[in-house]
N, C-alpha and C positions, 0 to 999 in steps of 0.2 A: 332528543332533541338532535337536529341536523347536524351532519359532518363539518357543515361551514360554520353554526354554530358552537360546537364545541371547541372548534379552534379558535373563534373569537374569544371564548368565555375564557382563558388562559387557566391561572389555577382557579378552582371552584370554590365558590364562597361557602356552598355546603358541601360537606366533606362527604365524599363517594365510601360506598364499605370498604372494609378490607379484602384483599382479594387472596385468594385460596394460592400455596406456592406450586406451581403446573412442573412436576416431575418428567413432563413428557419432551420440557424444552431444554436446548442443551446451555446451563448456568456458568458462568463463570466458577472457577474455583473459589474459596473461603478464602479472602487474605490472611496473611498473619497478622497478630495483635500486636500491634506497634505502639500505640498510644498510652501515653500516663494516664491516671484517673484525670487530673485536670487538664488535658488533654482530649478527655472521651468527651466531658463538659462542653469543651470548646466548640467541638464537632455537633454535637445536640444544639447548643445554640445558634451556630453556622446554618444547620440544617432548618430548624425553626423558623428562622427570618424571614422564609419566603411566606410563611401563615401568618393569620390573625390571631392575637395573644388568646384568644377565647378556643382556640383547638389546641391551643400546646400542650393542655395537662393531659387529652387524650393522645395527641401525638407521639407526645415526648417516651412513652411506653414503648409505644410501637419503634421507635426509632432507637432507642435502646438496644431493643431486641437483634433489629436487622443489624448495628454496630457487632454486637456480642457474635451473631449467628453467621454472618458473612465478612465479616472485618470493613464494612464500607455500608452506608445510608444511602439504599438505589432509590426509596419513597415507594416502593410497590403500589400500594394503594392508589395511586395515583397514576398509572398506568392506563393509558385509554382506553376504552371498550371498543371504537372502531380498529377495523384490519388495519395493518401499519405494510402500505407498499407504495410507490410512485402514481398516484393517480394524472388521469391527464391534467393540464395545467388550468385548465375552463373550471375543474373543479374545488377547487383553492379559494378561500374566500381572499378576497383584498384591493386597494387601491392600485398598486402596482404590478405591472407582468412581472419584473425583474424578482423583488420578492416573490412572488409565486413560485418562479421558478427556485427557487431558493428552498422552499418549505417542500417539493417535488423530490429535490435530491436529500433533504434531511431524512423524509421519509425513507427513501429508497436504501439510504444507508442503515435502517433499522428494520427493513423488510425480514419478515423471518426465514425467507428463502435465500437473503443475503447477509445478514449478522449472523457473526458467530457464537455470541453471547445476546440476544435481543432482547431479555427483559435485563439487564444492564446496562444496555445501551452500548453495547459493545460489538462493533462489527468486525474487527479480524486482529489477528496478532496477540490475541490471548488479554490485551489489555488496550485497546486501539478505540477509544470511548468518543461518542460523538457530545455525549453531555455526562454529568459526572450522577445527574438522578433525575426523576422524571419532572418534579419542581422548574428546573432547566428547561426542560423538552415543552412543555406547555407554555410558560412564559415567553421564548422565542417565537415560538408558533402563532403566540397572540400579536408581539410584536409586529411580525414579519406580515400579517393581515391588517394591522393599522398604518404599515409603511407606506410614506409617498417616495417620490423622486425627489424630492427635496431631504431626507434622512439617511442617517446613515446609521447603522446599527451595530454597537461593540460588544465582542464576547471576548469575556476573560476566562478561558481554559473551562466553555462551557457555558458559565455563567453572564447570560443576557444583562451587559450595564445599563444597558438603557439606547432610546432613540438620538440620535442628535444631527441639529441643524446640519444641513452640507451644502451640496447642491446637484442637480441633474447628472454631471460628468463625474462622480464622485462614485466608489464605489457604495453598494447596498449594505454589505456585510466585510467589517474587518475582524478576522478571527485571530487570536493567540490561542497557544497550549504550553503549558509547561514551561515557558519563558521567566524561569526561576534565576536569580543570582548565581553564577558558574562555579562558585564555593558550596552553594547545596545544591547538585546536582547528581547526586550519588543513588545509587538503586533505593538504599533505605529513606531519604530524605523526599522520593518519590513518594514511596510506602507513606509517611506519616502526613504530606502533604495532602493526598488522594484521602485517605482515611479521615483527615478534617474538612474537607469538601472545599481546598480553596484552590488547588490546579489539578490537572490530568493528563494523560497520556493521549493525545491525538493523533498518535502513529501517523502517517504521512496522508492518506485521502480519508480517514473515519473522519478527524476533527476539523475537517475543512472541507465535508458534504459532498467529495469527488469518488468515491468509490460505486465502482458499478459491479461488484463481484468477482468471481475468479476469471473473468473473460479480461480482466485490466492486465492479471498477470502472466493468461496462459500467452498472450503475443510475445512479451520479453520472454518467459520461458522458452516458448518454438523459436524465437532467432537464435536464444545463446545453443538449445540444443542442436540446433541445425548447424551453429556456427563451430559448436565443440567438435562437432564429429569433422567438421569442414579443417578443423585444426589440427587432429590427429589422423586426417589423410583417410578418413573410413569413412562410407555411404551408411546413414543411420539404417536401412535397412537389415534387418539379425542383430542389430547390434543391441547393446543390454544398460541402462541407465537406471543406477541405482542411488533414491533417496528418501528422505521421510519429508513428514508432516502430510497431513489433508485437511488441514484448518481454513481461516476464510481465506487467506491469500493463496498458501501451498496446494490447497485442493487443484489450483490449477496445473501442476506438474503432470499428474499421468495422463491428461486431455491435450497437452503438450507436446508429449513422448507421442502421442496417436497421429497427431498434426505432422510432425517431424517424421513419422514413420521407422520408432524404433519399438523397443520392447522395455515397457518401462516398469519398475518394481518401487513403490510408493510404503513404506512403513509409516503405522500410526497407530499408538496405544489405544483413544478413544474408541470405543464402539458405535458409541450415538455417531459422532462426525463421520466414519468411516462407512457405514450404512446410507448416513444423508447422501454423500459424495456419489455411492452407488446407486442412489435412487434418482440422482440427478442428471446420471449418467456421465460423471467426470470420470468412472473409473469402471473398467470393463469387468473384473473379476476379483472377489475377496477371498484369500486364503489364510487360516487359522494356524497352518501344521506345516514347519520349516522342510520336513521330508517331502510333502506335497507341493512344497513350492520350489524344491530343487527338480522334482519331476517334470512342474510345470515351465519351467523355466528352459530346461533341456529340451523339451518340445519346441519351447517356441523357437529357439536358436535353429533347431533341425530343420525346422517349417519355413523359416524367417519371417515370422508373425510381426503385426503390430499388432499391440497387444498391452494394456495398462493394468497391473495387480497390484491389488493392494494385500499388504501383508498386515492382519491386526496382531501387532506385538512390538517389540522393539528395534530397532534399525541395526543396534549392535550386533542382534541376535543373527539378523541378514548377511552384514558383512562377516561376522564368524563362518556362519555355518559354509557360504558361498566359498572361503576359503580355504575350509576343509575338502569341500567337495571341489576343488578347483574349478569352480564356473567363474569365468572370465569376465569380466566388469570394464566396458568400455568408457562409459562417464560414469562416474560418482560425483554427489553432492548431498546437502543438507539442509531442509528449510524447515527446521521444527524452530519456533518461537523463541532462539536463545539470547535476543534482544532482555528477554525477560526471563533469565534461566531459573528464579527462586519463588515463582510466581504459577508455574503453569508452563512454563514455554518450551520445558525439556524435561521430558521423564526418565527416571534412573532405569537402567537394566537389571531386572531380576524381582523387582517389586511391580507388584499387580499396580493398574492405573486406581482403584479405590485404596489401596492402602498408601500410595504416594499423597493424593489430595490428602488425605488425613493426617501423615507427615508433614506434608506443607504446611498446615495450617496450626497443626497441635507441637510439634518438633522441629521447628524450619532450621535448627543447627546443624540437627543428622540431615536434615533433606537437602542440604546445599552440599553438606560432606557425600552423600551419594550419587547425587547429580555430577558434583567433579571426579569422583570415582567414576563413573560411568563415561564419560568426556575420556578421561585417559585410556579406558579399555575401546571404545570409539576409534578414537585415533591410533591407537595400536592396530587394530584391525585393517582402518584404512591403510596405513603405511604399507600393510604386509599386500594389499592388494597395487597400491603405485609400484610397489618392487617390480610384479609383475606385468606394468605397462600399460596399467588403468590410468586416464585422466581425471584429477580429481580438481575438483575449483569450491572455493567456498563462494555460496550463494548469497553473500551479501547481509546473513542474517547473526555474525557477529559469532559462529561457530570455532572459527579461529581463535581469535581472542579470548574467548570464553576457555576453550582448550589449553590455548598457553596460561592465562592464569590459572588453570586446575595442573599446570604439569606435566603437560599431555607433552608427548613429540612430535609438535608441530613445528617448532622454531628453525628457520633459515642457517646452517652453520657457517656460511660465508656470505652473508646479508648484503643484496646489493641495495642502493638509494632504493627508500620506499618497498622493499620488498623482504620484509620482515621474518615471513612465514617460509614454510615449504613449498607451501601451494598457493596460487595466485588468486585474488578474487577476480569472479568472473567482468568485473568492471575492468581490472587491469587487461586482461589477456583477449576478451573479447566484447563487451558494449563499448566500452571506453574508447579505442583504438578504431574501431570498425563501425561503431552509432555515435557516440555523443560528441567526437570530437569533429564529426562531418555536420553535427546539428540536427542529426536524427536521434527521436524520441518521443515517449508514448503520448502522443494527440488523442484526445476522444471528444466524442459527445454523444448527448442524449437527445432523443426527439423528443418532446417535452407534450405533444399531442397524445403520447402513449400508444399510436399506431404502429403496427409491425409493418405495414406497407410503408410509411414516413422512411423507415429503418434501410426496407429496401430502396427506395428511392436514394437516400443518400450514400448507400453502398455504391449504388452505379454511378452517382455522379462523382466521387471519390476516386472509383476506380479509372472514369474518363479521363478524369484529371492526371492521374498519375500515369497513365499509360501516353498521354500527351507527353506527358515531362520527359518520361525515358529516353524519347526519340534524341532529346538534345541534352541530357544529362551527361557530364564529365564520366569518362571512366571510373574516376575513383570512387561512386555513389551507383554505378551501375547493379553492383549485386545488393545493396539496400533498398532501390527501388524496385527491383526485380521479386524480392522476398515481399515486399511490399502487396504488391499486385494478386502475386499469388494468394498472399493470405486474405486479402478482400475478395477475392474470387470465391474462396473457398468458406467465407465468415457464416451465409446462411446456412452452407451444408453442414456446419460443424457444432450446429445450435446452441451458440454461446452465449445469450443473451438469459439472465439472470436477474430478475429483478424488471429493472425500466428498459427501454427499448434504447439501448447503447451500443456502440462501436468503438474501438480503439485500433489505432495502427500507428508506426513508426512514420515521421515524416519530420522535415526540416521545414525551416522557416518560409521558404518558398512553397513546400507542399501543403503549409498548413493554411497559410494566408489564400492561396487560390481556392484551398477546398472549403475553407470557412466563408470565401466572396462567393463563391458558387450557391452554396447553402443560403447566404443572404439574399440572394434574389434570386431562389426558386422560392423563398418565403416569401417574395416581395409580389412574385407573380402568386401565389395563391396556390403553388404546387405541393407544398409541404409545410407542414407547423412551425411554433419555435423552436428553435434548437438550442441549447445549453453546449455550450464548447468548456474543455479543461484539458485535461492533462494528469497524470501521476507527477507527485512529486520526484519521482525516480525518474531525472531527465536531462537533459545538457546542461540548466544554470539553475533548478529547484533548488539542489541541495549539497549541502559542503559536510561529505561525510568520507574522514581518510580513510577508512576501510572498505567503503564501497562506493559511492555516486564519482570520488575524487582519488580514487586509489590509483588512477594512473597520471598524477600532478608528481612530477617529481622537482619542482624545482623550492622545494622547501615549504610551500604556502598551504600542506595538507591540511592542516589542522586551525585554518582562520573561515570565518564564516563570511567575509565579506561581499561575496557571489550571492549565496540565497538571503540575505539583508536586502543586497541592491535591487536582486529579483523582486521582492515584494516591495519592495516601495517606488520601483519602477512601472510595476505593472498596476498599481492602485491611480496612479496620476497620468495613464496611458491609456484607461478604456476597461480595466477588469470590473465586473460586476459584482465581485467577491474577491478575497486576498486573505489568506492565512500564511501564519507564520508558528514552528513548531518546534519543539525542542525534544529528540527521541527518534523518531522516525522507525524503520526496521532494524537497527543497528543497537536501540539501548539508551536509556535517560544521559545524558551528559554527554554521548558520543557522537552527536549531528546536531545540525540544525537544516530543517528544510522548508520550502515555500511554496506553494500552491497559489490558484484561480479558478474563477469561472466566470464566462462570459456570455451572455443570453444574446441572443442573435434572434432580432425582431423584422427586418425584412427593410430597414430605416436606412436613411442615408448616414444617419449617425452611426449606426453599429458597422456599415462600411467601414468609416476612418478608425475606429476604436479597433477591429482586425488589425488596419494595416500598419496603425502606430504599435498595438502592445502587443502583435505575436511576433512582430520582426525583433524587437526589443528581449521580448522573453526568450526566445532563441539564440539572439548574437550575443549577449551578455555573457552567456555561459561560454560560446566559443570564444570569445575576446579574451577571456581568464585564460581558458585552456592555450591559447594561442600564447600568451604572451610566459606560461610555463614551457613553452616550446615543443610542443607535439606538432608533430609534422602534419596530421590530417586536421588541425584547427586551422596552423596558417593559413592552408591551400582556403580552406572554408570560410576565414572572414576577410582573405584578399578578394574574394568572388561575391561574397556580400557587399564590398565596398566599390565593385565595378557596378553594380546594380543600384544602389543606392549612394547619391552624391552627395548626402548628408551625414554618412558613417566615415567618420577617421578614426581609426584607431592604434593606439601604440602597439608597433608590430616590433618583436625582439632582433637584436643582432645576434646570430650565432658563434661563440667560439670554438675555434678550433681545438682540437684534443690534445694536437702535437705540440703546442704552448707549455703544456704542463708536462712534459715530457724532462727530465732532468740527464 
């Protein structure tokens, strides 16, 4: 069968042969056993409902074994035989180019070069899934191949509920992930529901088909590191940045350190992913010995090198060793997947990677105890460095939250409003006041032709527009504009593409709209092919996350999620090709609500209308909320937006004089 025929057949009527477990693939760890005997029967019934009854007797044995061995039913037998990657849009079957673009984006999320655990359909973060099982993938791709411009596909946590009649201007796909009742949104609730096959953790851009490999976070991390050094009034050159995690998202850290121009040490316990990141060029060197690491860093500091080093081992050992050897750390953070601390997101110090995985599955209570013990030790080592002048920030991975729950010394003794911890979230100090309040966030695009030359052309278009815009930009956003011009000029040189021909930069509403319209005009002229627009959920208005995206909201509304819900509802009727809303994101199940979108540009006048309507709302929804919270930059930005768009009228806050509270 051809590739198109395989897509169109969906779930095959004749069972494919069982597939061997491929040990050379980076697999998800075994999930802990959490289902009762009756619940295991329910999980099997839930899985078998995708298949004709005549296949149940054969499949039930296999699915029972998968559930026992891995803690989940992935349906490995149904993995496609074709190579998984983002093909040019013309290679997909279908009646609708928008649907073909979505198929392209789904396959990009599952590309072996992109996905963290591709056979388990997990893109990044240890549990950020595109689908729960391979039957859902096959059925979704089949539906998309049949879709017309008068239908919308509803996706319930990876499950394609079906194609429903709609209209041309409606989204082609609406995705929800993990949207459970709030009282059932604890980590064990996710474990149980996911094992049952009824809910999943979509992370941010995994379950919404908008992940573009580590490049997506490279740019944000580059800005964070640059502004982190600006905050401590130091140049990056010769400065040391220490962090951890080389998985799907955090593999971006060493590359960002190189672009920013500092020395980066990133610890990782998983040998396989460490060597993958090295082979991909995201890190320069791998060191496995602490004494050797100390010598190498001492030399790098003396020579003011720009170098990224992976330490294959536990980051706690690095913090402790550098304290003992008096190695000064300028910037420190952590980006292990602590939103998922008990299922592979964070590994305890003093226990091997293999032993940890075994303990995680077979003795989860002891594993949790060891993780919390390690977090206390981790925080203690960090505190020693910060007392010497290190600037440490939480990188939105729930490090401080989980450390506090473990009893670590991370709480603020004299808490100010919104600052419970000793150390700030990077959004509180850097991304919130410097970027999000002004409307700058992670705008991205994918060239659906698959041609590198199309990406080069879009880079040139974006750069030209930014260079024109900066000439008349107010002083308040000159630095943001300059950083992005510098970024886009070096994008090709830094070899950031993994998987699809994609690019990211931080832009405000004006920049996004102008760049998108220029792309649409270039498509209309035949200069480039179809372009898919999107963004990270980690943006101005996509996410309500009290310890990350909205951590610099101080009016008491940090724990509300109106903004994210309004964002997705508004995007859906203003022209998005697909929308998604998730529980979980990068900080943990029950800790955040986040929404995203995708938009296909085809060179049409209709696409131009959608650009103007949707992108304006997508950014200014968040600016208005931040303005109402009395954030100075956001008040400036929303007033500026109202000056450019007469139909925009936003309620502005009246500021209260602090002297009124003096007695």
